[in-house]
C-alpha positions in Angstrom: -5.4 -14.5 -12.4 -2.3 -14.0 -10.3 -2.0 -10.5 -11.6 -5.6 -9.7 -10.5 -5.0 -11.0 -7.0 -1.9 -8.8 -6.6 -3.0 -5.7 -8.6 -2.8 -3.4 -5.6 0.7 -4.5 -4.9 2.0 -3.6 -8.4 2.0 0.2 -8.0 3.5 -0.2 -4.5 6.3 -2.4 -6.0 7.2 0.3 -8.6 6.9 3.1 -6.1 9.4 1.3 -3.9 11.6 0.7 -6.9 11.6 4.4 -7.8 11.9 5.7 -4.3 15.4 7.2 -4.9 14.2 9.2 -7.9 12.9 12.7 -7.8 9.1 13.4 -8.1 9.6 14.4 -11.7 11.9 12.4 -14.1 13.2 13.5 -17.5 12.7 11.2 -20.5 16.5 10.7 -20.5 16.4 9.3 -16.9 13.5 7.0 -18.0 15.8 5.8 -20.8 18.6 5.0 -18.3 16.2 3.3 -15.9 14.2 1.2 -18.4 16.6 0.5 -21.2 14.0 1.6 -23.8 15.3 3.9 -26.5 14.7 7.7 -26.2 12.5 7.5 -29.4 10.3 4.9 -27.7 9.9 7.1 -24.6 9.2 10.1 -26.7 6.6 8.1 -28.8 4.8 7.0 -25.6 4.7 10.7 -24.5 3.8 12.0 -27.9 0.9 9.5 -28.3 -0.4 10.3 -24.9 0.3 6.9 -23.4 2.7 8.4 -20.8 1.5 11.5 -19.1 4.1 14.2 -19.1 4.9 17.9 -19.6 7.4 19.6 -21.8 10.1 22.1 -20.7 12.9 23.3 -22.9 12.1 20.6 -25.6 12.4 17.8 -23.0 9.7 15.5 -21.8 9.3 15.4 -18.0 7.3 12.6 -16.4 5.9 12.9 -12.9 6.9 9.8 -11.0 3.2 9.0 -10.1 2.4 8.9 -13.9 5.4 6.7 -14.6 4.3 4.2 -12.0 0.7 4.4 -13.4 2.2 3.7 -16.9 4.4 0.8 -15.7 1.2 -0.8 -14.2 -0.8 -0.3 -17.4 -2.0 -3.0 -19.7 -0.2 -1.4 -22.5 3.2 -1.5 -20.8 2.7 -5.0 -19.5 1.7 -6.1 -23.0 4.9 -4.9 -24.8 6.2 -7.9 -26.7 9.9 -6.9 -27.0 10.7 -6.0 -23.4 14.0 -4.7 -22.2 16.0 -6.8 -19.7 15.1 -4.3 -17.0 11.4 -4.8 -17.8 11.7 -8.6 -17.7 13.7 -8.4 -14.5 11.1 -6.2 -12.7 8.3 -8.5 -13.7 10.2 -11.6 -12.5 11.2 -9.9 -9.3 7.6 -8.8 -8.6 6.3 -12.3 -9.2 9.0 -13.7 -7.0 8.0 -11.3 -4.2 4.3 -12.3 -4.6 5.1 -16.0 -4.4 7.1 -15.4 -1.2 4.2 -13.5 0.4 1.7 -16.2 -0.6 3.9 -18.9 1.0 3.9 -17.1 4.4 
């Protein structure tokens, strides 16, 4: 229920988090950012879960699609999350709690 109440803030949170990144991010940059293995990122792209384009045998992900993916049910439902993934969820919930207390 808390997620449903704050659904509109989730994309905003990730947009803020990625504000220093370029508009298009390579799969290797996503690896560094998230802590997920390159094969995992490539699988997400290859299976169509993460929208991308390919240039010189490298997956490139427009930032808007990365944010969309981070907000997806699939991404949120990953069982074995990286420490970055857990940290961002915890930080987001902490921010929501602070807003609700105001």
